[in-house]
Structure formats: C-alpha cells, structure tokens
C-alpha positions as CSV (number, residue, x, y, z in Angstrom):
1,M,-18.0,4.0,-17.8
2,N,-21.8,4.6,-18.3
3,W,-24.2,5.1,-15.4
4,P,-25.7,1.6,-15.4
5,G,-22.2,0.2,-14.9
6,Q,-21.6,2.6,-12.1
7,V,-24.8,1.6,-10.4
8,V,-23.8,-2.1,-10.7
9,L,-20.4,-1.4,-9.3
10,L,-21.9,0.7,-6.4
11,V,-24.3,-2.1,-5.5
12,A,-21.5,-4.7,-5.6
13,I,-19.4,-2.4,-3.3
14,C,-22.3,-2.0,-0.8
15,V,-22.9,-5.8,-0.7
16,S,-19.2,-6.5,-0.1
17,V,-19.1,-3.9,2.7
18,F,-22.2,-5.4,4.3
19,L,-20.9,-9.0,4.2
20,F,-17.5,-7.8,5.5
21,W,-19.2,-5.9,8.4
22,R,-21.3,-9.0,9.3
23,K,-18.0,-10.9,10.1
24,F,-16.0,-8.0,11.4
25,G,-18.8,-6.5,13.4
26,A,-19.4,-9.8,15.3
27,A,-15.7,-9.9,16.3
28,L,-15.7,-6.2,17.2
29,R,-18.7,-6.7,19.5
30,I,-17.0,-9.5,21.3
31,I,-13.9,-7.3,21.9
32,L,-16.0,-4.4,23.1
33,A,-17.9,-6.6,25.5
34,S,-14.8,-8.0,27.1
35,K,-13.8,-7.0,30.6
36,P,-11.7,-3.8,30.7
37,D,-8.0,-4.2,31.6
38,A,-7.3,-1.9,34.5
39,D,-3.6,-1.9,33.8
40,F,-3.9,-1.0,30.2
41,Q,-1.9,2.0,29.0
42,L,-1.6,3.3,25.5
43,R,1.7,4.9,26.1
44,P,4.5,4.7,25.0
45,I,3.1,5.4,21.5
46,G,6.4,5.2,19.7
47,R,7.1,1.8,21.0
48,R,3.7,0.5,20.1
49,I,4.0,1.9,16.5
50,R,7.4,0.2,16.1
51,K,5.9,-3.1,17.3
52,V,3.0,-2.8,14.9
53,L,5.4,-2.0,12.0
54,W,7.6,-4.9,12.9
55,E,5.1,-7.6,13.8
56,V,2.4,-6.6,11.2
57,G,4.1,-4.7,8.5
58,A,7.3,-6.7,8.3
59,Q,5.6,-9.9,9.6
60,G,8.7,-10.3,11.9
61,L,6.9,-12.3,14.6
62,V,5.3,-14.8,12.1
63,I,8.7,-15.4,10.4
64,A,10.5,-15.7,13.7
65,Q,8.1,-18.3,15.0
66,R,7.9,-20.4,11.8
67,P,10.5,-19.2,9.4
68,L,9.6,-20.9,6.2
69,P,5.8,-20.9,6.4
70,G,6.0,-17.4,7.9
71,L,8.0,-16.2,5.0
72,A,5.5,-17.6,2.5
73,H,2.7,-15.9,4.5
74,A,4.6,-12.6,4.5
75,F,4.9,-12.6,0.7
76,V,1.2,-13.1,0.4
77,F,0.6,-10.3,2.8
78,W,3.0,-8.0,1.1
79,G,1.4,-8.8,-2.2
80,F,-2.0,-7.6,-0.9
81,C,-0.4,-4.5,0.4
82,V,1.3,-3.7,-3.0
83,F,-2.0,-4.2,-4.9
84,A,-4.1,-2.3,-2.4
85,L,-3.4,1.1,-4.1
86,V,-3.9,-0.4,-7.6
87,T,-7.3,-1.9,-6.5
88,L,-8.5,1.4,-5.0
89,N,-7.5,3.1,-8.2
90,H,-9.5,0.5,-10.2
91,F,-12.6,1.2,-8.1
92,A,-12.1,5.0,-8.4
93,E,-11.7,4.7,-12.2
94,G,-15.1,3.1,-12.4
95,F,-16.6,6.4,-11.2
96,G,-14.2,8.6,-13.2
97,L,-12.1,9.5,-10.2
98,A,-8.9,7.6,-11.0
99,F,-5.9,9.1,-9.1
100,L,-3.1,7.1,-10.7
101,S,-2.2,8.5,-14.1
102,D,0.2,7.2,-16.8
103,S,3.2,9.3,-15.7
104,G,5.6,9.9,-12.9
105,F,5.0,8.0,-9.7
106,S,2.0,6.2,-11.1
107,R,4.0,4.7,-14.0
108,F,6.7,3.6,-11.5
109,Y,4.1,2.1,-9.1
110,F,2.3,0.2,-11.9
111,L,5.6,-1.2,-13.1
112,F,6.6,-2.2,-9.5
113,A,3.2,-3.9,-8.9
114,G,3.5,-5.7,-12.2
115,V,7.0,-6.9,-11.6
116,F,6.0,-7.9,-8.0
117,A,3.0,-9.8,-9.3
118,V,4.8,-11.8,-11.9
119,A,7.8,-12.5,-9.7
120,V,5.7,-13.8,-6.8
121,A,3.5,-15.8,-9.0
122,V,6.4,-17.4,-10.8
123,A,8.4,-17.9,-7.6
124,S,5.4,-19.6,-5.9
125,L,4.8,-21.9,-8.9
126,V,8.4,-22.9,-9.3
127,G,8.9,-23.3,-5.5
128,S,5.8,-25.5,-5.1
129,R,6.7,-27.6,-8.1
130,M,10.2,-28.2,-6.8
131,Y,9.0,-29.0,-3.4
132,Q,6.4,-31.5,-4.8
133,A,9.1,-33.1,-7.0
134,Q,11.4,-33.5,-4.0
135,Q,8.6,-35.1,-1.9
136,A,7.8,-37.5,-4.8
137,A,11.4,-38.5,-5.1
138,A,11.7,-39.0,-1.4
139,A,8.5,-41.1,-1.3
140,S,10.0,-43.4,-4.0
141,L,13.1,-44.3,-2.0
142,R,13.3,-47.4,0.2
143,P,16.0,-48.4,2.7
144,A,18.4,-51.3,2.2
145,T,21.7,-52.5,3.5
146,A,24.8,-52.8,1.4
147,V,27.8,-55.1,2.1
148,L,31.2,-53.6,1.0
149,I,33.2,-56.0,-1.2
150,Q,36.3,-53.9,-0.8
151,P,37.5,-51.3,1.8
152,G,35.9,-47.8,1.4
153,P,37.9,-44.8,0.4
154,P,40.1,-43.2,3.1
155,A,39.0,-40.1,4.8
156,D,41.9,-38.1,3.4
157,S,40.6,-38.7,-0.1
158,L,37.9,-36.1,0.4
159,P,36.7,-33.7,-1.0
160,R,37.2,-35.9,-4.1
161,V,34.4,-38.3,-4.8
162,G,35.4,-41.8,-3.7
163,Q,33.8,-45.1,-4.7
164,V,33.8,-48.7,-3.7
165,R,32.2,-51.9,-4.9
166,A,29.4,-53.4,-2.9
167,S,26.4,-55.7,-3.0
168,W,22.8,-55.2,-1.8
169,S,19.4,-56.8,-2.1
170,A,16.8,-55.0,-4.2
171,Q,13.2,-56.0,-4.0
172,G,12.0,-57.9,-7.0
173,S,15.5,-58.3,-8.5
174,G,17.4,-60.3,-5.9
175,R,21.0,-59.6,-5.0
176,Q,22.8,-56.9,-7.0
177,S,26.3,-55.6,-7.0
178,G,27.6,-52.2,-8.2
179,V,29.5,-49.1,-7.2
180,L,28.7,-46.9,-4.3
181,T,30.1,-43.3,-4.2
182,T,30.6,-40.9,-1.4
183,A,28.1,-38.6,-3.2
184,T,25.2,-41.0,-2.6
185,V,26.5,-42.9,0.4
186,P,28.9,-40.9,2.6
187,G,29.0,-43.7,5.1
188,I,31.5,-45.7,3.0
189,V,34.4,-43.4,3.9
190,G,36.9,-45.3,6.0
191,A,34.7,-48.5,6.2
192,A,36.3,-51.9,6.1
193,A,35.6,-54.7,3.6
194,G,32.5,-56.6,4.6
195,A,31.0,-53.7,6.5
196,R,27.3,-53.3,6.3
197,I,26.3,-49.8,5.3
198,P,22.7,-48.4,5.2
199,I,21.7,-47.1,1.8
200,W,18.7,-45.9,-0.1
201,L,17.5,-47.4,-3.3
202,N,15.4,-45.7,-6.0
203,R,12.6,-47.4,-8.0
204,L,15.1,-49.1,-10.3
205,G,16.9,-50.6,-7.3
206,Q,20.0,-48.4,-7.7
207,P,21.7,-46.5,-4.9
208,A,20.5,-42.9,-4.5
209,A,21.2,-40.0,-2.2
210,A,19.2,-39.9,1.0
211,A,16.1,-37.7,0.9
212,S,16.4,-34.2,2.4
213,G,14.4,-33.3,5.4
214,Q,11.2,-31.3,4.9
215,A,12.9,-28.1,6.1
216,V,15.7,-28.5,3.6
217,M,13.3,-29.2,0.8
218,M,11.4,-26.0,1.6
219,I,14.7,-24.1,1.7
220,Y,15.7,-25.4,-1.7
221,A,12.2,-24.5,-3.0
222,L,12.4,-21.0,-1.6
223,I,15.9,-20.5,-3.0
224,A,14.7,-21.7,-6.4
225,G,11.6,-19.6,-6.3
226,G,13.6,-16.5,-5.2
227,A,16.1,-17.0,-8.1
228,V,13.3,-17.4,-10.6
229,A,11.6,-14.3,-9.1
230,A,14.8,-12.3,-9.5
231,I,15.2,-13.5,-13.1
232,A,11.6,-12.7,-13.9
233,G,11.9,-9.2,-12.4
234,V,15.1,-8.5,-14.3
235,A,13.5,-9.8,-17.6
236,L,10.4,-7.6,-17.0
237,L,12.5,-4.5,-16.3
238,A,14.6,-5.2,-19.4
239,A,11.5,-5.6,-21.5
240,Y,10.1,-2.3,-20.1
241,A,13.4,-0.5,-20.9
242,V,13.4,-1.9,-24.5
243,G,9.8,-1.1,-25.0
244,R,10.1,2.4,-23.6
245,H,13.2,3.1,-25.8
246,A,11.3,1.9,-28.9
247,L,8.3,4.1,-28.0
248,D,10.5,7.1,-27.3
249,R,12.1,6.7,-30.7
250,R,8.7,6.4,-32.4
251,R,7.4,9.5,-30.5
252,L,10.5,11.5,-31.5
253,A,10.1,10.4,-35.1
254,A,6.5,11.6,-35.1
255,W,7.6,14.9,-33.6
256,E,10.2,15.3,-36.4
257,I,7.6,14.6,-39.0
258,A,5.2,17.1,-37.4
259,W,7.9,19.7,-37.2
260,A,8.9,19.2,-40.8
261,R,5.3,20.0,-41.8
262,T,4.8,23.0,-39.5
263,G,8.3,24.3,-39.0
264,P,8.6,26.2,-42.4
265,R,5.1,27.8,-41.9
266,W,5.9,28.8,-38.4
267,T,9.3,30.4,-39.3
268,A,7.7,32.2,-42.3
269,H,5.2,33.9,-39.9
270,R,7.8,35.1,-37.5
C-alpha cells in the first residue's frame, strides 16, 4: 500500500477513535463521578474472572434470562470476537505490519473465521425466513367449529393417524364437509358423533394444524438454522480439503518438473 493510502487509513482510524471516545468518554465520566461504594472489594479475583468469562464471554446470563433472543445475541457477539483478530490484521496490513501469514495457525484461523462467517450468515438467513414463513402461515389461519358426523377414532388407535367425517362453516363458501385427521385436529380422538370440535381453517377453508406458539416457531427456526450452518460448515471444509489436495498435487507436479530439469545437472556436479 502506498503512502497516500496509509495517510487516508490513519486519518480514518483517528476519526473513528475520536468518535468512539466521545461516546465512551461520556459514560466513563458518569461512572467516575458516581459515589464510591464503601463495601466494594476487588477480591476474590478468581471468582470475578470466572463470572466475567461466563456472563460476558459465554453470554451465559443473557441466554439464561431470555434463551432464544439471548442465543441469537450470543452468536452476534461471538462473531465479532472471531473477526476481531482478522480485522486487526487487515488494519496492520495497511501499514505493512500484517501478523497473520498464509501458513500454520494463520491459515487455520482464516479458515475457521470463513466457515464461521458463512455458517452464521446462512443460519441467520434460513432461520429468519423460516420464522417469517411460520408467522405468515399462522396469520392466515382463522378459528371455526366442526361438528362430527361420526364418532372420532378411539384413543387406543394412536399413534396411528385417525380420521373422521365432519362439517364446518367456512367464510365465503358456506357449510362444508370433509375429513378431519388427528394430525390436524387432535381433539377428535374419543369424541362422540355430533360433538363440536374447535378447528383452524386455512385461506382455502380447509382444516389445518394449529399455529405453533412464538417460542416454538423460534425453536424450529434455530434448529433449521443450526442444521444449515452445520451443512454449510461441512461443505466449506470439504471444499477446502479438495482444493488443498488439488493444489498440493499441482505443487508436487511442478517440483517434479523442476527436479527433472535441474536433477541431472546437480548430480553431474557432485
């Protein structure tokens, strides 16, 4: 990087530090101006360090108080932590002081950061899309009451899917009849003919499974996101292994060609 670029980078860093200090300095002055706590003791140090590692590093307190939002927040925090070293290396590289090379620990860390970035991004996208889709499906359901035309399946028929004929009123299409199953309406199990069973109807006026609660939706979204993240990570690792194998073969082939040219001359001079 030439010196004009280094000057621009240095100015940008100074402006960023100044803006950060304006915010942080105000908060720090408020803390320093607060009334001293006469009972404050720094010891035991070990216990305080463990608490910081658990509550800040592992985000244990946030996850314990609000598990699902806390876990999402933890992944964002861990992402910043993973990329902190890479970001510092990028700044140092602008001044010719890069400390992460292309071998050993540096290669592993770049690979880990790349896999982490793609996995978290894909997991966040898939999880949010799944959650939005579940919310949209839940918003389209409307409650109704079905009247059983025949007795519902007995309780001892489970876990097989039972079914029964029933009728219900759908908005805009009048009275309809059809089949209710235990998969969409578990309440039909053991019900007598003529019983009135609460059901949910979709936009087409057909029975549908009840919408999951918000917590369940988020759990499904997190599970889907985690699965996709794992698949993305495995795919990236596999691609890295294949690419490295191909590059190693190419490098060995180049060495063989070079040795074929210099080997005879080197052995002749021995």
